[in-house]
C-alpha positions in Angstrom: -111.5 -16.4 -197.7 -109.6 -14.3 -200.3 -111.0 -13.6 -203.7 -109.4 -15.8 -206.4 -109.4 -12.8 -208.8 -107.5 -10.8 -206.3 -104.8 -13.4 -206.0 -104.5 -14.0 -209.7 -104.7 -10.3 -210.7 -102.8 -8.8 -207.8 -100.5 -11.6 -206.7 -97.7 -9.2 -205.8 -99.9 -7.2 -203.4 -101.3 -10.5 -201.9 -97.8 -11.8 -201.3 -96.7 -8.6 -199.7 -99.7 -8.7 -197.4 -98.8 -12.3 -196.4 -95.1 -11.3 -195.9 -96.3 -8.4 -193.7 -98.2 -10.9 -191.6 -95.1 -13.1 -191.4 -96.9 -15.9 -193.3 -94.7 -17.8 -195.8 -97.1 -18.9 -198.5 -96.1 -20.7 -201.7 -98.7 -19.8 -204.4 -97.1 -21.8 -207.3 -99.3 -24.9 -206.9 -102.4 -22.7 -206.6 -101.5 -20.9 -209.8 -101.0 -24.2 -211.6 -104.4 -25.5 -210.4 -106.1 -22.2 -211.3 -104.7 -22.5 -214.8 -106.0 -26.1 -215.0 -109.4 -24.9 -213.7 -109.7 -22.3 -216.4 -108.6 -24.7 -219.2 -111.1 -27.3 -218.0 -113.9 -24.7 -217.9 -113.0 -23.6 -221.5 -113.0 -27.1 -222.8 -116.2 -28.0 -221.1 -117.9 -24.9 -222.4 -116.7 -25.7 -226.0 -118.0 -29.2 -225.7 -121.3 -28.1 -224.4 -121.6 -25.7 -227.2 -120.8 -28.5 -229.7 -123.3 -30.8 -228.0 -126.1 -28.1 -228.1 -125.4 -27.4 -231.8 -125.4 -31.1 -232.7 -128.6 -31.7 -230.8 -130.3 -29.1 -233.0 -128.9 -30.8 -236.1 -129.9 -34.2 -235.0 -133.5 -33.0 -234.4 -133.5 -31.6 -237.9 -132.2 -34.8 -239.4 -134.8 -36.9 -237.6 -137.5 -34.4 -238.8 -136.4 -34.8 -242.4 -136.1 -38.6 -242.1 -132.3 -38.8 -242.3 -130.3 -41.4 -240.3 -128.9 -39.6 -237.3 -127.4 -42.7 -235.5 -123.7 -41.8 -236.1 -124.3 -38.2 -234.9 -126.1 -39.5 -231.8 -123.2 -41.8 -231.1 -120.7 -39.0 -231.5 -122.7 -36.8 -229.1 -122.9 -39.6 -226.5 -119.1 -39.7 -226.5 -119.0 -35.9 -226.1 -121.4 -36.1 -223.2 -119.2 -38.8 -221.5 -116.2 -36.6 -222.1 -118.0 -33.6 -220.5 -118.9 -35.8 -217.5 -115.2 -36.9 -217.1 -114.1 -33.3 -217.3 -116.7 -32.2 -214.8 -115.2 -34.7 -212.3 -111.7 -33.4 -213.0 -113.0 -29.8 -212.5 -114.6 -30.7 -209.2 -111.3 -32.2 -208.0 -109.2 -29.2 -209.0 -111.8 -26.8 -207.5 -111.7 -28.8 -204.2 -107.9 -28.6 -204.2 -108.1 -24.8 -204.8 -110.7 -24.3 -202.1 -108.7 -26.4 -199.6 -105.8 -24.0 -200.2 -107.8 -20.8 -200.0 -109.4 -21.6 -196.7 -105.9 -21.9 -195.1 -105.0 -18.4 -196.1 -105.4 -15.6 -193.5 -107.0 -12.3 -194.3 -104.7 -9.5 -195.7 -103.8 -6.8 -193.1 -105.1 -3.3 -193.8 -102.5 -0.7 -194.8 -103.0 1.0 -191.4 -102.0 -2.1 -189.4 -98.4 -1.8 -188.1 -96.0 -4.5 -189.0 -94.7 -6.4 -185.9 -93.8 -9.8 -184.5 -96.1 -10.0 -181.4 -98.2 -8.0 -178.9 -95.1 -6.0 -177.8 -95.3 -4.1 -181.1 -99.0 -3.2 -181.0 -99.6 0.5 -181.5 -101.1 2.5 -178.6 -104.0 4.6 -179.7 -105.2 6.2 -176.4 -105.6 5.7 -172.6 -108.7 6.4 -170.7 -109.3 6.9 -166.9 -107.2 7.4 -163.9 -105.3 4.5 -162.4 -106.4 3.9 -158.8 -103.9 4.5 -156.0 -103.9 2.3 -152.9 -102.4 2.8 -149.4 -102.5 -0.9 -148.6 -101.0 -4.0 -150.3 -102.9 -4.7 -153.5 -104.2 -8.2 -154.1 -104.9 -10.2 -157.3 -108.5 -10.9 -158.1 -108.1 -14.6 -157.5 -107.0 -14.0 -153.9 -109.7 -11.4 -153.4 -112.4 -13.7 -154.6 -111.2 -16.6 -152.6 -110.8 -14.6 -149.4 -114.4 -13.2 -149.8 -115.8 -16.6 -150.5 -117.3 -15.5 -153.9 -114.8 -17.6 -156.0 -113.8 -21.2 -155.4 -111.3 -22.1 -158.1 -110.0 -25.1 -156.0 -113.4 -26.8 -156.0 -113.9 -25.9 -159.7 -110.8 -27.9 -160.4 -112.3 -30.8 -158.5 -115.5 -30.5 -160.5 -114.0 -30.2 -164.0 -110.2 -29.6 -164.0 -107.9 -26.6 -164.1 -109.1 -23.4 -165.8 -112.7 -23.6 -164.9 -114.5 -21.1 -162.6 -116.9 -21.5 -159.7 -118.7 -18.4 -158.7 -120.6 -18.3 -155.4 -123.0 -15.9 -153.7 -122.3 -12.3 -154.7 -119.8 -13.5 -157.2 -122.4 -15.4 -159.1 -124.8 -12.5 -158.8 -122.2 -10.0 -160.1 -121.4 -12.2 -163.1 -125.1 -12.3 -163.9 -125.4 -8.6 -163.2 -122.6 -7.8 -165.6 -124.2 -9.8 -168.4 -127.5 -8.0 -168.0 -125.8 -4.6 -167.7 -123.9 -5.1 -170.9 -126.9 -6.5 -172.9 -129.1 -3.6 -171.7 -126.6 -1.0 -172.9 -126.0 -2.6 -176.3 -129.7 -3.2 -177.0 -131.3 -0.1 -175.4 -128.7 2.4 -176.2 -126.6 1.1 -179.1 -129.3 -0.4 -181.2 -128.2 -4.0 -181.3 -130.8 -6.8 -181.6 -130.3 -9.4 -178.8 -129.8 -13.0 -179.9 -129.5 -16.3 -178.0 -127.8 -18.7 -180.4 -126.9 -22.4 -180.1 -123.9 -23.1 -178.0 -123.0 -26.1 -180.2 -122.4 -25.6 -184.0 -121.5 -27.8 -186.9 -118.3 -27.9 -189.0 -119.7 -25.7 -191.8 -120.5 -22.9 -189.3 -117.0 -23.1 -187.8 -115.5 -23.0 -191.2 -117.6 -19.9 -192.2 -115.9 -17.7 -189.5 -112.4 -19.1 -189.9 -112.0 -21.4 -186.9 -111.8 -24.4 -189.1 -109.7 -26.0 -190.5 -106.7 -24.2 -189.2 -107.6 -24.0 -185.5 -109.3 -27.3 -184.7 -106.9 -28.0 -181.9 -108.2 -24.9 -180.1 -111.8 -26.2 -180.1 -113.8 -28.6 -178.0 -115.3 -31.2 -180.3 -118.1 -33.5 -179.3 -117.0 -37.1 -179.5 -118.9 -39.1 -182.1 -120.5 -35.9 -183.6 -119.2 -33.4 -186.1 -120.2 -30.7 -183.6 -118.2 -28.2 -181.7 -118.7 -26.1 -178.5 -118.6 -22.4 -179.6 -115.4 -20.5 -178.7 -117.4 -17.2 -179.1 -120.9 -16.3 -180.2 -119.3 -14.6 -183.2 -119.4 -18.0 -184.8 -123.2 -18.7 -184.7 -124.2 -15.0 -185.0 -122.1 -14.2 -188.1 -123.4 -17.4 -189.8 -127.1 -16.5 -189.2 -127.4 -15.4 -192.8 -124.9 -17.9 -194.3 -125.8 -18.9 -197.9 -128.4 -16.1 -198.1 -128.8 -13.0 -200.1 -129.8 -9.8 -198.2 -131.1 -6.5 -199.5 -129.2 -3.3 -199.1 -131.9 -1.8 -197.0 -131.5 -4.6 -194.4 -127.9 -3.5 -193.7 -126.3 -2.9 -191.3 -127.4 -5.8 -189.2 -126.3 -5.5 -185.5 -126.6 -8.3 -183.1 -125.5 -8.8 -179.5 -125.5 -12.1 -177.6 -124.5 -13.5 -174.3 -123.1 -17.0 -174.4 -120.6 -19.2 -172.5 -117.5 -19.7 -174.6 -115.3 -22.8 -174.7 -111.6 -22.9 -175.7 -109.0 -25.6 -175.2 -106.3 -22.9 -175.0 -103.9 -25.3 -176.9 -100.3 -24.0 -176.8 -101.0 -21.7 -173.8 -99.9 -24.1 -171.0 -98.2 -22.3 -168.2 -99.7 -18.9 -169.1 -102.2 -17.3 -166.8 -103.0 -20.5 -164.9 -104.2 -18.5 -161.8 -107.5 -16.7 -161.7 -110.0 -15.8 -164.4 -107.8 -14.5 -167.2 -107.4 -17.6 -169.4 -110.2 -20.2 -168.9 -111.5 -23.2 -170.8 -115.1 -21.9 -170.1 -116.0 -18.2 -169.7 -118.9 -15.9 -170.3 -118.9 -13.2 -172.9 -121.2 -10.6 -174.4 -120.4 -10.3 -178.1 -121.3 -7.7 -180.8 -121.6 -8.7 -184.5 -122.2 -6.5 -187.5 -123.0 -7.3 -191.1 -122.8 -4.3 -193.4 -122.0 -2.9 -196.9 -118.3 -2.7 -197.9 -118.1 1.1 -198.0 -119.4 1.4 -194.4 -117.3 -1.3 -192.6 -114.5 0.9 -191.2 -117.0 3.4 -189.8 -118.8 0.5 -188.3 -115.5 -0.6 -186.7 -115.1 2.7 -185.0 -118.6 2.6 -183.6 -118.1 -1.0 -182.5 -115.0 0.1 -180.6 -116.9 3.0 -179.0 -119.8 0.7 -178.0 -117.3 -1.6 -176.2 -115.6 1.3 -174.5 -118.9 2.5 -173.1 -119.1 -0.5 -170.8 -115.7 0.3 -169.2 -116.5 4.0 -169.0 -119.8 3.3 -167.2 -118.0 1.0 -164.8 -115.3 3.6 -164.3 -112.5 1.1 -165.1 -109.3 2.6 -166.6 -108.2 1.1 -169.9 -106.3 1.7 -173.1 -106.8 1.0 -176.8 -104.2 -0.5 -179.1 -104.2 -1.4 -182.7 -102.9 -4.9 -183.2 -99.7 -5.4 -185.2 -99.6 -8.0 -187.9 -97.9 -10.6 -185.6 -100.8 -10.3 -183.2 -103.7 -10.0 -185.7 -106.3 -12.7 -185.8 -106.7 -15.1 -188.8 -109.9 -13.5 -190.2 -109.3 -9.9 -189.4 -107.9 -7.1 -191.6 -107.7 -4.7 -188.6 -108.3 -5.1 -184.9 -108.5 -2.8 -181.9 -107.8 -4.4 -178.5 -109.2 -2.7 -175.4 -107.0 -3.5 -172.4 -108.3 -2.9 -168.9 -106.0 -1.9 -166.0 -105.4 -4.7 -163.5 -103.8 -3.3 -160.3 -103.1 -6.8 -158.8 -101.0 -7.7 -161.9 -99.7 -4.1 -162.4 -100.5 -4.3 -166.1 -103.1 -3.8 -168.7 -104.9 -7.0 -169.9 -107.1 -7.6 -173.0 -110.8 -7.4 -172.3 -112.2 -6.8 -175.8 -111.1 -7.3 -179.4 -113.0 -5.3 -182.1 -112.3 -6.5 -185.6 -113.2 -5.7 -189.2 -113.0 -8.8 -191.4 -114.0 -7.1 -194.7 -115.6 -9.8 -197.0 -113.3 -12.6 -195.7 -115.9 -14.4 -193.6 -118.7 -13.5 -195.9 -117.0 -15.3 -198.8 -116.4 -18.4 -196.6 -120.0 -18.4 -195.4 -121.5 -17.0 -198.6 -123.3 -14.0 -197.1 -124.3 -11.6 -199.9 -126.5 -8.6 -200.5 -128.0 -6.9 -203.5 -128.3 -3.2 -204.0 -131.5 -1.7 -205.4 -131.7 -2.0 -209.2 -128.3 -3.9 -209.3 -128.0 -7.1 -211.4 -125.2 -8.7 -209.4 -124.9 -9.5 -205.7 -122.0 -8.5 -203.6 -120.4 -10.0 -200.5 -121.2 -8.3 -197.2 -118.5 -7.2 -194.7 -118.6 -8.6 -191.2 -117.3 -7.2 -187.9 -117.2 -8.6 -184.4 -116.2 -7.3 -181.0 -116.4 -8.3 -177.3 -118.7 -6.2 -175.4 -117.2 -7.4 -173.0 -115.5 -10.6 -171.8 -117.5 -10.9 -168.6 -115.1 -12.9 -166.4 -112.3 -10.4 -167.1 -114.6 -7.5 -166.3 -115.5 -9.3 -163.0 -111.7 -9.7 -162.3 -111.0 -6.0 -163.1 -113.8 -4.8 -160.8 -112.4 -6.9 -157.9 -108.9 -5.5 -158.4 -109.8 -1.9 -159.1 -112.5 -1.6 -156.4 -110.8 -3.5 -153.6 -110.6 -1.8 -150.2 -108.2 -2.0 -147.3 -110.6 -4.1 -145.2 -110.7 -6.8 -147.9 -114.2 -5.9 -149.2 -115.0 -4.7 -152.7 -117.1 -1.7 -153.7 -119.7 -2.3 -156.3 -119.4 0.1 -159.2 -122.2 2.7 -159.1 -123.6 1.7 -162.5 -123.9 -1.9 -161.4 -125.7 -1.3 -158.1 -129.2 -1.5 -159.6 -128.3 -4.8 -161.2 -127.1 -6.0 -157.8 -130.4 -5.3 -156.1 -129.0 -2.2 -154.4 -125.9 -4.0 -152.9 -123.0 -1.5 -152.7 -120.3 -3.6 -151.1 -119.2 -7.2 -151.4 -118.2 -8.5 -147.9 -116.8 -11.8 -146.7 -119.3 -14.6 -147.5 -117.1 -17.6 -146.5 
């Protein structure tokens, strides 16, 4: 959520930020309501001052034996007027809040302007693309041929865009989760969390999924609960409506969870394989920090995610998202895209975002500096470390061999019980 003061004091800057995003926002009604809010607050404050002064006078009148009935009646009417104005104020504030929670975050000055992912800015490439002397297969075909993926029966069980891992496939998915969590906790200093996979509306609103993206979520019928689309949602909200101390920051959490997304509007895209699923596994990283440190934390977040791909020796590249591809809550995002030989292209495997105080305002996550009188909003960051199913797919495609088997990356062998090759398990 944007700061009301920022909008009213720097409206031109806010409008330019929205225009850079391609968002056509009319602020006229908001400005009218903000003027109403300020006028109501002023009138309420004046009436409360009048009531407090009169209360002292009435007390003195009673003490001296004077008849205070007319003054009491006058103050009763003032109190009723204050009550009516408070109701009006609540209505105006609700209208303002309903508008504010629909506004996306402002893009950072460093974010390139662009219409979609074709205009993202390449930052670097890492690793050597593998060369094959045999026809390269897609991970879906590799997994099906080896008997470690059965997407057909998964469709029977649930519908399209659900996975079914079997044998070494299931073991590798589990191995990847443990491998990622171990690196983030033992080497990168994150605290592991295991949050609820179902959260309420307030929690979804805190990170920006609601109200704008409700159609992308799975909602439980008869309950105001939702399946999480990412563990960013519950983890970021751990300290919602709380005040932290500066020495508690930064907070660094990592969590494995399944993720659930309806993928509304994506029909016909990536229907084959593991790239775009309704249910998938992910290891997430979340940070809560001070404002002055958030961009340094973004760089380290990116580095932490890259480490996983480097250890698995998977080639990748890093791009900065342009405004047309930038997420609702982010001010700046790096995407890591892993090379997929079977598709002859790079595919997103991690997004690392700085949200500034945008989510902290929505969730009311604050901190207080030593000896400071006022609290400040924290900054929040999140990044995939990594999307597990896509990492699984990238391994199958990059480590495939001429005989149809798949080598296990060296770093993953201890997590696979010493297994070095995945052979046909049909």
